[in-house]
C-alpha positions in Angstrom: -45.3 7.2 -1.7 -43.0 5.2 0.5 -39.3 4.3 0.3 -39.4 0.6 1.2 -35.7 0.0 1.1 -32.4 1.9 0.7 -29.0 0.8 -0.5 -26.0 3.0 -0.8 -22.4 2.2 -1.7 -19.4 4.6 -1.5 -21.7 7.6 -1.1 -20.0 10.2 1.1 -18.7 8.2 4.1 -21.2 5.3 3.6 -19.2 2.4 2.4 -22.1 -0.1 2.2 -25.6 0.4 3.4 -28.6 -1.9 3.0 -31.6 -1.2 5.2 -35.4 -1.8 5.3 -37.1 1.6 5.5 -40.7 0.3 5.1 -42.2 2.4 7.9 -44.1 5.7 8.3 -41.4 7.2 10.5 -37.7 6.4 9.8 -35.2 7.9 12.3 -31.4 8.0 11.8 -29.9 8.9 15.1 -26.4 9.1 16.7 -23.6 11.6 17.4 -22.9 14.4 15.0 -20.6 14.0 12.0 -21.2 10.2 11.8 -23.2 10.1 8.5 -26.9 10.7 9.4 -27.2 13.6 7.0 -25.4 11.6 4.4 -28.2 9.1 4.5 -30.8 11.9 4.1 -28.7 13.3 1.2 -28.7 9.9 -0.4 -32.5 9.7 -0.3 -32.8 13.3 -1.5 -30.4 12.6 -4.4 -32.4 9.6 -5.4 -35.6 11.7 -5.5 -34.1 14.8 -7.2 -30.9 13.7 -8.9 -29.3 16.6 -7.0 -27.4 17.2 -3.8 -28.5 19.8 -1.2 -24.9 20.3 0.0 -22.3 19.3 -2.7 -21.1 21.7 -5.4 -19.1 19.0 -7.2 -19.9 15.4 -7.9 -16.6 14.3 -6.5 -17.8 15.4 -3.0 -20.5 12.7 -3.1 -18.1 9.8 -3.9 -16.3 8.1 -1.0 -12.6 9.0 -0.9 -10.5 6.5 -2.8 -13.3 5.2 -5.0 -14.5 6.1 -8.4 -18.3 5.8 -8.2 -21.1 6.2 -5.7 -24.5 4.5 -6.1 -27.8 4.8 -4.3 -30.8 2.5 -4.9 -34.3 2.5 -3.4 -37.5 0.6 -3.8 -40.4 3.0 -3.9 -44.1 2.1 -3.6 -46.5 4.8 -5.0 -49.6 2.9 -3.8 -50.1 1.0 -7.0 -46.7 -0.1 -8.1 -43.3 -0.7 -6.6 -40.4 0.4 -8.7 -36.6 0.4 -8.4 -34.8 3.7 -8.6 -31.0 4.1 -8.9 -28.7 7.1 -8.8 -25.1 6.8 -10.0 -22.5 9.5 -9.4 -19.0 9.6 -10.9 -16.6 12.1 -12.6 -19.0 12.2 -15.7 -22.0 13.3 -13.7 -25.2 12.0 -12.1 -27.5 9.5 -13.8 -30.8 8.2 -12.8 -32.5 4.9 -13.7 -35.9 3.4 -13.2 -36.2 -0.4 -13.2 -32.8 -0.6 -14.7 -33.4 1.8 -17.6 -32.6 5.5 -18.0 -35.8 7.6 -18.3 -36.6 9.0 -21.8 -37.9 12.1 -20.1 -36.9 13.5 -16.6 -40.5 14.2 -15.8 -41.3 10.5 -16.1 -38.6 9.7 -13.5 -39.8 12.3 -11.0 -43.4 11.1 -11.4 -42.4 8.0 -9.4 -40.3 9.6 -6.6 -40.4 13.0 -5.0 -39.2 14.4 -1.7 -39.5 17.6 0.3 -36.6 18.5 2.5 -36.3 20.7 5.7 -32.8 21.4 6.9 -31.3 24.0 9.2 -30.1 26.2 6.3 -33.6 26.6 5.0 -34.2 29.6 7.2 -32.5 31.4 4.4 -35.9 31.3 2.6 -37.0 34.0 5.1 -33.7 35.7 5.8 -32.1 35.9 2.4 -33.1 37.6 -0.9 -35.8 37.0 -3.5 -33.7 34.5 -5.5 -33.9 32.0 -2.6 -37.7 32.4 -2.3 -38.1 32.0 -6.0 -36.3 28.7 -5.8 -38.7 27.6 -3.1 -41.7 28.5 -5.3 -40.3 26.7 -8.3 -39.4 23.6 -6.1 -43.0 23.6 -4.7 -44.5 23.9 -8.2 -42.2 21.0 -9.3 -43.2 18.9 -6.3 -46.9 19.4 -7.2 -46.3 18.5 -10.9 -43.1 17.2 -12.4 -44.0 18.8 -15.7 -43.1 22.2 -14.3 -39.4 21.2 -14.7 -39.4 21.6 -18.5 -41.3 24.9 -18.3 -38.7 26.3 -15.9 -35.8 25.0 -17.9 -37.2 26.5 -21.1 -37.5 30.0 -19.5 -34.0 29.9 -18.0 -32.5 28.7 -21.3 -34.2 31.6 -23.2 -33.1 34.1 -20.5 -29.5 32.8 -20.7 -29.5 33.0 -24.5 -30.8 36.6 -24.5 -28.2 37.5 -21.9 -25.5 36.2 -24.2 -26.9 38.3 -27.0 -27.0 41.5 -24.8 -23.3 41.0 -23.8 -22.1 41.1 -27.4 -22.7 44.6 -28.9 -23.8 45.7 -31.4 -27.1 44.0 -30.5 -29.2 42.9 -33.5 -32.6 44.5 -32.8 -34.5 41.8 -34.8 -32.9 38.9 -32.8 -33.6 40.8 -29.6 -37.3 41.2 -30.6 -37.6 37.5 -31.4 -36.1 36.6 -28.0 -38.5 39.0 -26.2 -41.5 37.4 -28.0 -40.4 33.9 -26.9 -39.6 35.1 -23.4 -43.0 36.8 -23.0 -44.7 33.5 -23.8 -42.5 31.3 -21.6 -42.4 33.8 -18.8 -46.2 34.2 -18.7 -46.6 30.5 -18.4 -44.0 30.4 -15.6 -45.7 33.1 -13.6 -49.1 31.6 -14.2 -47.8 28.3 -12.6 -46.1 30.2 -9.8 -49.3 32.1 -9.0 -51.3 28.8 -9.0 -48.9 27.1 -6.6 -48.8 30.1 -4.3 -52.6 30.1 -4.1 -52.6 26.4 -3.3 -50.0 27.0 -0.5 -51.7 30.1 0.9 -54.3 28.7 3.3 -52.5 25.5 4.3 -49.4 27.6 5.1 -51.3 29.9 7.5 -53.1 27.0 9.2 -50.0 24.9 9.5 -48.0 27.8 10.9 -50.6 28.4 13.6 -50.5 24.7 14.6 -46.7 24.6 14.8 -46.1 27.9 16.4 -49.1 28.3 18.6 -49.3 32.0 18.1 -48.9 34.7 15.4 -50.5 34.7 11.9 -48.3 34.1 8.9 -49.3 34.9 5.4 -47.8 34.7 1.9 -48.3 36.3 -1.4 -46.6 36.4 -4.8 -45.2 39.7 -6.0 -44.6 40.1 -9.7 -43.8 42.9 -12.2 -46.5 41.6 -14.5 -50.2 42.4 -14.7 -51.7 39.1 -13.5 -54.8 39.6 -15.7 -52.8 39.8 -18.9 -49.4 38.1 -18.2 -47.9 37.7 -21.7 -49.0 41.1 -23.0 -47.8 43.0 -20.0 -44.5 41.1 -20.0 -43.9 42.0 -23.7 -44.8 45.6 -23.0 -42.3 45.7 -20.1 -39.6 44.2 -22.3 -40.2 46.7 -25.0 -40.1 49.7 -22.5 -36.8 48.3 -21.0 -35.1 47.4 -24.3 -32.9 50.5 -24.5 -31.8 50.1 -20.9 -31.1 46.4 -21.4 -29.0 47.1 -24.5 -27.1 49.9 -22.7 -26.4 47.8 -19.6 -25.9 44.5 -21.4 -28.2 42.4 -19.2 -31.8 41.3 -18.5 -33.5 43.8 -16.3 -37.2 42.8 -16.1 -39.3 39.6 -15.9 -40.2 36.7 -13.6 -36.5 36.4 -12.6 -37.1 39.5 -10.5 -40.3 38.4 -8.7 -40.5 37.6 -5.0 -42.5 35.6 -2.5 -43.8 38.0 0.3 -43.8 36.4 3.8 -45.4 38.2 6.6 -45.9 37.5 10.3 -48.7 39.5 12.0 -48.7 41.7 8.9 -45.0 42.6 9.3 -42.2 41.5 7.0 -40.9 38.1 8.3 -37.4 38.9 7.1 -37.1 41.9 9.4 -39.3 40.9 12.4 -39.4 37.1 12.8 -37.2 35.7 15.6 -35.1 32.6 14.9 -37.8 30.3 16.4 -40.5 32.0 14.5 -38.5 31.8 11.2 -38.1 28.0 11.7 -41.9 27.7 12.2 -42.5 29.7 9.1 -40.2 27.5 7.0 -41.6 24.3 8.4 -45.1 25.5 7.5 -44.0 26.3 4.0 -42.5 22.9 3.5 -45.6 21.1 4.9 -47.8 23.3 2.7 -45.7 22.2 -0.2 -46.4 18.5 0.7 -50.1 19.1 1.0 -50.3 21.0 -2.3 -48.6 18.0 -3.9 -51.0 15.6 -2.2 -54.0 17.5 -3.7 -52.5 16.7 -7.1 -52.2 13.0 -6.3 -48.6 12.9 -5.3 -47.4 11.9 -1.8 -43.7 13.0 -1.5 -41.4 11.7 1.2 -40.7 14.3 4.0 -37.1 14.6 4.9 -36.2 16.4 8.2 -32.5 17.1 9.0 -31.3 17.6 12.6 -34.9 17.9 14.1 -33.9 18.0 17.7 -31.7 21.0 17.4 -34.0 23.1 15.1 -37.1 23.5 17.3 -37.8 23.9 21.0 -39.7 21.1 22.8 -43.0 22.9 22.4 -42.7 23.3 18.7 -41.3 19.9 18.2 -44.2 18.3 20.0 -46.7 20.2 17.9 -44.8 19.2 14.7 -44.8 15.5 15.7 -48.5 15.5 16.4 -49.1 17.1 13.0 -46.9 14.6 11.2 -48.7 11.7 12.8 -52.0 13.0 11.2 -50.6 13.3 7.7 -50.5 10.4 5.4 -46.9 10.5 4.4 -43.5 8.9 5.1 -41.2 10.9 7.3 -37.4 10.4 7.5 -35.6 12.2 10.3 -32.1 12.7 11.5 -31.5 13.6 15.1 -29.1 13.3 18.0 -32.1 12.6 20.2 -34.3 9.7 19.1 -36.8 10.4 21.8 -38.3 13.2 19.7 -40.4 10.6 18.0 -40.8 8.2 20.9 -44.3 6.7 20.9 -45.0 7.3 17.2 -46.8 4.5 15.4 -44.9 2.5 12.7 -41.5 3.7 13.7 -38.1 2.3 12.6 -34.9 3.6 14.1 -31.3 3.2 13.0 -28.2 4.2 14.9 -25.4 5.7 12.8 -21.8 5.8 13.7 -18.8 6.2 11.4 -21.0 5.6 8.3 -22.1 2.2 9.7 -25.7 1.5 10.6 -27.4 -0.7 13.2 -31.2 -1.3 13.2 
């Protein structure tokens, strides 16, 4: 998968951008606060229909304008298609070849991206919710059909939560929700277990290559019996029913699971240094890419602020690794020399939202 061209108008501070990105390595460089990350966010938005920074759509639209637009031509190896993202006060909308997709999964089959940014160290440092989001993102990157499964489970969980907040709770309605949740939750955990297994070995190997020392491992921790997912989830729900009614909230299920990350058999959250944490997260993201590639997808790899996130030793190892992988890499940095000498390289200097090739 390769982004061959990028156009953006009124996106953040980017008034009008039109560039040729048909290269294995694309570098946006220049001083800080000039728009480099905005370009990365535009590509990410095109690939996910989301922002990795903005809470409100208005933040994505250039001040004084009503609508932002991002367009990109993407070659998946067999077909080149035109993707478009529009953002305004009504929301975000995606189009493929000038038409809105009938199903979101069909849109994402044609464009996907994996992002590494400085804030991603929270995957190691913060709580289980952040790590669950990573697992679900990796499962989606590997197969866009995961999206509907995750949305279905969250919808049922939200509906049950609403029922629990309005006593007296109808026991028949609650039993119906628990039956539906046990089915959807079992399917969700099964897909999470599958993607974690696909990440496990590549993660350990990639971490060793990036870091140069230490052994990193991962595992999925769930409340359910992995040999009988639906049955054990339903049993757990039934045992917890009285407590859930009393407290008015969901207490058990896949929304409580976690991804366990260890470095040299010790919890990474407690023992990994800042440099080690960055190596762990980079290995996770690259393992996500490789898992998707095994399924036939080749997402674009987006790296924000590369030169500040790793020391020279780790950066050099990462660049060597990226050159071996068959994927497109888009990087923002204040120091363009980090990729100096890489084959098929295209650099753009960014200042004040304007770009020079």
